C-alpha positions as CSV (number, residue, x, y, z in Angstrom):
1,X,48.5,-77.5,3.3
2,X,50.7,-75.4,4.9
3,X,51.5,-73.6,2.0
4,X,47.7,-72.8,1.7
5,X,48.2,-71.6,5.5
6,X,51.0,-69.5,4.9
7,X,49.0,-67.8,2.1
8,X,46.0,-67.2,4.1
9,X,48.2,-65.6,6.8
10,X,50.0,-63.5,4.6
11,X,46.7,-61.9,2.7
12,X,45.3,-61.5,6.4
13,X,48.5,-59.9,6.9
14,X,48.1,-57.5,3.9
15,X,44.6,-56.2,4.7
16,X,46.2,-55.4,8.1
17,X,49.0,-53.5,6.7
18,X,46.7,-51.5,4.2
19,X,44.0,-51.0,7.1
20,X,47.1,-49.3,9.3
21,X,48.2,-47.3,6.2
22,X,44.7,-45.9,5.2
23,X,43.3,-45.6,9.1
24,X,45.0,-42.3,9.2
25,X,43.3,-40.7,6.2
26,X,40.1,-42.0,7.4
27,X,40.4,-40.5,10.8
28,X,41.1,-36.7,9.3
29,X,37.8,-36.7,7.8
30,X,35.4,-34.6,10.4
31,X,32.1,-33.9,10.6
32,X,30.2,-30.9,11.5
33,X,26.3,-30.4,12.2
34,X,25.1,-27.1,12.0
35,X,21.9,-25.8,14.1
36,X,19.0,-24.4,12.1
37,X,15.4,-23.4,12.6
38,X,12.0,-25.0,11.0
39,X,11.9,-26.3,7.4
40,X,10.1,-23.1,6.2
41,X,12.2,-20.6,7.7
42,X,15.7,-18.8,6.4
43,X,17.6,-20.5,8.9
44,X,17.1,-24.0,7.6
45,X,18.6,-22.1,3.9
46,X,21.3,-21.0,6.3
47,X,22.6,-24.1,7.5
48,X,21.8,-25.7,3.8
49,X,23.6,-22.9,2.1
50,X,26.7,-23.1,4.3
51,X,27.1,-26.8,4.3
52,X,26.6,-26.8,0.7
53,X,29.4,-24.5,0.4
54,X,31.5,-26.2,3.4
55,X,31.1,-29.9,1.2
56,X,32.1,-28.5,-2.5
57,X,35.5,-28.0,-0.8
58,X,35.3,-31.5,1.4
59,X,38.2,-33.3,-1.2
60,X,40.6,-30.5,0.1
61,X,40.1,-30.2,3.8
62,X,38.3,-33.5,4.6
63,X,35.3,-31.4,6.2
64,X,31.8,-32.7,6.0
65,X,28.9,-30.8,7.1
66,X,25.1,-31.7,7.4
67,X,22.4,-28.7,8.8
68,X,19.6,-30.6,10.2
69,X,16.2,-28.6,11.0
70,X,16.3,-27.8,14.8
71,X,14.0,-25.8,17.4
72,X,15.7,-22.6,16.6
73,X,17.5,-19.8,18.2
74,X,17.6,-21.0,22.0
75,X,17.4,-24.6,21.2
76,X,20.8,-24.2,18.8
77,X,22.7,-22.6,21.5
78,X,21.8,-25.4,23.8
79,X,22.8,-27.7,21.7
80,X,26.1,-26.3,20.9
81,X,26.7,-26.3,25.0
82,X,26.0,-29.8,25.3
83,X,27.9,-30.7,22.3
84,X,25.2,-32.2,20.0
85,X,26.0,-29.1,18.0
86,X,29.2,-27.6,16.5
87,X,27.5,-24.4,15.0
88,X,24.2,-23.0,14.6
89,X,22.1,-19.8,13.6
90,X,20.9,-17.7,16.3
91,X,19.2,-14.4,16.7
92,X,21.6,-11.8,18.0
93,X,19.2,-10.9,21.0
94,X,19.7,-14.7,21.9
95,X,23.4,-14.6,21.1
96,X,23.6,-11.6,23.5
97,X,21.4,-13.2,26.4
98,X,23.5,-16.8,25.9
99,X,27.0,-15.1,26.1
100,X,25.4,-12.3,29.6
101,X,23.2,-14.4,31.3
102,X,19.9,-12.8,30.8
103,X,16.5,-13.5,29.4
104,X,16.1,-17.4,28.9
105,X,19.5,-17.7,30.3
106,X,19.2,-15.7,33.4
107,X,22.1,-16.9,35.7
108,X,23.6,-19.4,33.5
109,X,26.2,-17.1,31.1
110,X,27.7,-19.3,28.2
111,X,30.9,-17.8,28.3
112,X,32.4,-19.9,25.6
113,X,29.8,-19.0,23.3
114,X,31.7,-17.3,20.2
115,X,30.7,-15.2,17.3
116,X,31.6,-16.3,13.5
117,X,29.5,-13.6,11.4
118,X,26.1,-12.0,11.1
119,X,23.5,-12.6,8.1
120,X,20.7,-11.1,7.2
121,X,18.1,-8.7,9.5
122,X,15.1,-10.0,10.9
123,X,11.7,-8.1,11.7
124,X,9.3,-9.0,14.1
125,X,6.6,-9.9,11.7
126,X,2.6,-10.5,12.6
127,X,0.3,-11.8,10.2
128,X,-3.1,-11.4,11.3
129,X,-6.2,-13.1,9.5
130,X,-8.2,-9.8,7.7
131,X,-11.6,-11.1,8.9
132,X,-10.1,-10.8,12.5
133,X,-10.3,-7.2,13.5
134,X,-6.8,-7.1,13.8
135,X,-5.0,-3.6,12.4
136,X,-2.4,-2.7,15.0
137,X,-0.5,-4.8,17.6
138,X,-2.4,-3.6,20.5
139,X,-5.7,-5.4,18.5
140,X,-3.9,-8.6,19.1
141,X,-5.2,-8.4,23.2
142,X,-8.1,-11.0,23.6
143,X,-7.1,-12.8,20.4
144,X,-5.9,-16.2,19.1
145,X,-2.4,-16.0,18.7
146,X,0.5,-18.1,17.9
147,X,3.5,-17.0,20.1
148,X,6.0,-19.7,18.7
149,X,7.6,-22.6,20.5
150,X,9.5,-22.9,23.6
151,X,13.2,-22.6,22.5
152,X,12.3,-20.5,19.0
153,X,13.7,-17.2,18.3
154,X,10.5,-15.7,17.7
155,X,8.7,-17.4,21.3
156,X,11.8,-15.3,22.9
157,X,11.5,-12.0,21.1
158,X,7.8,-11.8,21.8
159,X,8.2,-12.6,25.8
160,X,10.7,-9.5,25.7
161,X,7.4,-7.6,24.0
162,X,5.3,-9.0,26.0
163,X,7.0,-8.2,29.3
164,X,7.5,-4.3,27.9
165,X,3.7,-4.2,27.2
166,X,2.7,-5.4,30.7
167,X,1.2,-8.5,28.7
168,X,1.1,-12.4,29.6
169,X,-0.3,-15.5,28.2
170,X,-3.8,-14.5,29.2
171,X,-3.5,-11.3,27.2
172,X,-4.9,-13.5,24.8
173,X,-8.0,-15.8,24.3
174,X,-5.7,-18.2,23.5
175,X,-1.9,-18.2,23.5
176,X,-1.1,-21.4,20.9
177,X,3.1,-22.6,20.6
178,X,3.0,-23.6,17.2
179,X,6.4,-24.3,15.8
180,X,7.3,-22.4,12.1
181,X,6.1,-25.0,10.1
182,X,2.7,-25.0,11.5
183,X,1.4,-21.7,11.9
184,X,0.7,-20.7,8.5
185,X,-1.6,-23.5,8.1
186,X,-3.3,-22.7,11.5
187,X,-4.1,-19.4,10.5
188,X,-5.4,-20.4,7.3
189,X,-7.8,-23.3,9.2
190,X,-8.7,-20.3,11.4
191,X,-7.2,-22.0,14.5
192,X,-5.6,-18.7,15.0
193,X,-6.1,-15.1,14.5
194,X,-2.4,-14.0,14.2
195,X,0.7,-15.3,14.0
196,X,4.5,-14.2,15.0
197,X,8.0,-14.5,12.9
198,X,11.0,-13.1,13.6
199,X,12.2,-13.9,10.4
200,X,14.3,-12.8,7.0
201,X,12.2,-11.8,3.8
202,X,10.6,-13.1,1.6
203,X,9.8,-16.0,3.5
204,X,8.1,-19.3,2.6
205,X,5.8,-19.4,5.5
206,X,4.8,-15.7,5.4
207,X,3.9,-16.3,1.6
208,X,2.1,-19.8,2.3
209,X,-0.1,-17.8,5.2
210,X,-0.8,-15.0,2.8
211,X,-1.6,-16.9,-0.3
212,X,-4.0,-19.6,1.3
213,X,-6.2,-16.6,3.4
214,X,-6.8,-12.8,3.3
215,X,-3.9,-11.8,5.6
216,X,-2.5,-8.5,6.2
217,X,1.3,-7.6,7.9
218,X,0.7,-5.7,11.3
219,X,3.0,-2.8,12.1
220,X,4.6,-3.6,15.5
221,X,5.2,0.2,16.9
222,X,4.4,2.3,19.8
223,X,6.4,3.5,23.2
224,X,7.0,0.1,24.4
225,X,9.0,-1.3,21.1
226,X,10.6,2.5,21.3
227,X,11.8,2.0,24.6
228,X,13.3,-1.7,23.8
229,X,15.1,-0.3,20.4
230,X,17.0,2.3,22.4
231,X,17.8,-0.1,25.4
232,X,19.5,-2.9,24.1
233,X,22.0,-2.8,21.0
234,X,20.8,-5.7,19.0
235,X,17.3,-4.4,18.2
236,X,16.7,-2.1,15.5
237,X,13.7,-0.4,13.8
238,X,13.1,-2.1,10.6
239,X,10.6,-1.7,7.5
240,X,9.3,-4.8,6.0
241,X,8.8,-3.5,2.2
242,X,5.4,-3.8,0.4
243,X,4.4,-5.6,-2.5
244,X,6.2,-9.0,-1.3
245,X,3.2,-10.6,-0.4
246,X,-0.3,-10.8,-1.7
247,X,-2.6,-8.3,-0.2
248,X,0.1,-6.2,1.5
249,X,1.3,-3.6,-1.1
250,X,2.3,-1.0,1.8
251,X,5.6,-0.7,3.6
252,X,5.2,-2.4,7.4
253,X,7.0,-0.8,10.1
254,X,8.5,-3.1,12.8
255,X,11.6,-3.7,14.7
256,X,13.9,-6.6,15.0
257,X,17.5,-8.6,15.0
258,X,19.8,-10.1,12.7
259,X,20.5,-13.7,12.6
260,X,24.1,-14.8,13.6
261,X,26.5,-17.6,13.0
262,X,27.7,-18.8,16.4
263,X,30.0,-22.0,17.8
264,X,31.8,-22.6,21.0
265,X,35.2,-21.6,22.0
266,X,35.7,-25.9,22.1
267,X,35.3,-25.6,18.7
268,X,38.4,-26.6,16.4
269,X,39.6,-23.2,14.9
270,X,40.6,-24.9,11.8
271,X,37.0,-26.2,11.1
272,X,35.6,-22.6,12.0
273,X,38.1,-21.2,9.4
274,X,37.6,-23.6,6.6
275,X,33.9,-23.0,7.4
276,X,34.0,-19.3,7.2
277,X,36.1,-19.0,4.1
278,X,33.9,-21.7,2.2
279,X,31.1,-18.8,2.7
280,X,33.5,-15.8,1.8
281,X,35.2,-17.4,-0.9
282,X,31.9,-18.2,-2.3
283,X,30.3,-15.1,-1.4
284,X,28.2,-14.3,-4.6
285,X,27.3,-17.8,-5.0
286,X,25.8,-17.6,-1.2
287,X,24.1,-14.3,-1.6
288,X,22.4,-16.1,-4.1
289,X,21.0,-18.9,-2.7
290,X,18.2,-16.9,-0.9
291,X,16.4,-13.3,-1.8
292,X,17.2,-12.5,2.5
293,X,20.9,-12.7,1.4
294,X,21.0,-10.4,-1.1
295,X,22.0,-7.3,0.4
296,X,24.6,-8.4,2.6
297,X,28.0,-7.2,2.3
298,X,31.2,-8.7,4.4
299,X,31.8,-6.0,6.5
300,X,28.5,-5.8,8.4
301,X,28.8,-9.4,8.9
302,X,31.7,-9.0,10.6
303,X,31.0,-6.2,12.9
304,X,27.2,-6.2,13.6
305,X,25.1,-7.7,16.0
306,X,27.9,-9.9,17.2
307,X,27.7,-9.6,21.1
308,X,30.1,-12.5,22.0
309,X,33.8,-12.5,21.1
310,X,34.8,-13.8,17.7
311,X,36.1,-17.1,17.3
312,X,39.8,-17.4,16.8
313,X,39.1,-19.5,13.8
314,X,36.8,-17.1,12.3
315,X,39.3,-14.0,13.4
316,X,42.4,-15.7,11.6
317,X,40.4,-15.5,8.2
318,X,39.5,-11.9,8.9
319,X,42.9,-11.0,9.8
320,X,44.0,-12.5,6.3
321,X,41.4,-10.9,4.6
322,X,42.6,-7.4,6.1
323,X,39.1,-6.9,7.3
324,X,40.4,-6.6,10.8
325,X,43.5,-6.1,12.7
326,X,45.2,-8.9,14.8
């Protein structure tokens, strides 16, 4: 009986010893969460793609990644600031505003925001039902327009444009606030006349909209737009190529921003380093994960559209590659 008790005690002791030996390895496994956007948008693909590449090397660096759908750019910055997210995809204008305390972040500069790299260009894209009578951007006045959900990049950019033109929500007969995943069906169901989206092309939501109803892409041009491009370094003129969407064979002039990848100064430099390395060591694979990534190049990704300082983990990798100086 006593020997049985001793054996049980010894077994328990062995288990505890094994747990103590294995616990450091378990503790080393780290998890990161990347904020994206609506599931029909390119931001979601960016986050999923980065996570796919990070997770491929998990046995080496012990980092596991997930990238849930979120409310978009502004929500991602706020999530990083609160610690809910480790990294996120945001428009270049939102990055600028957050770091400098302007726009949606008026008086609340987030000085710990850090840039990691730029991704694809994102034109402001306006899609209108053909039967709406909308042919120019000014024709949106008096129409039913989805201006985007609060916290999204398209809402942020649309508000800037509206202010530049002297518009407000009363300019439209309806200013709906649907998120990116809802607006294409709203257009098809004739619940809105037009939708706005700041997004890389080709885009699934716009393909859905132009396939399910006769719809046209509307140019976003004029003196107010010229003034924005001239005043703000994160805006640039852009062209949406013709032929990407049904019924839209001609190029469409507009302007836009860029998608950028950001994090916090508090994020572990090793985690940022391994995340950046996963993307650029598998760059050809990354570029194949979405058509919007096809023309990416490393030099532009680490130098353009970044108004916050580079995170030290990203900088370390770029210095190692000889892309920037110490």
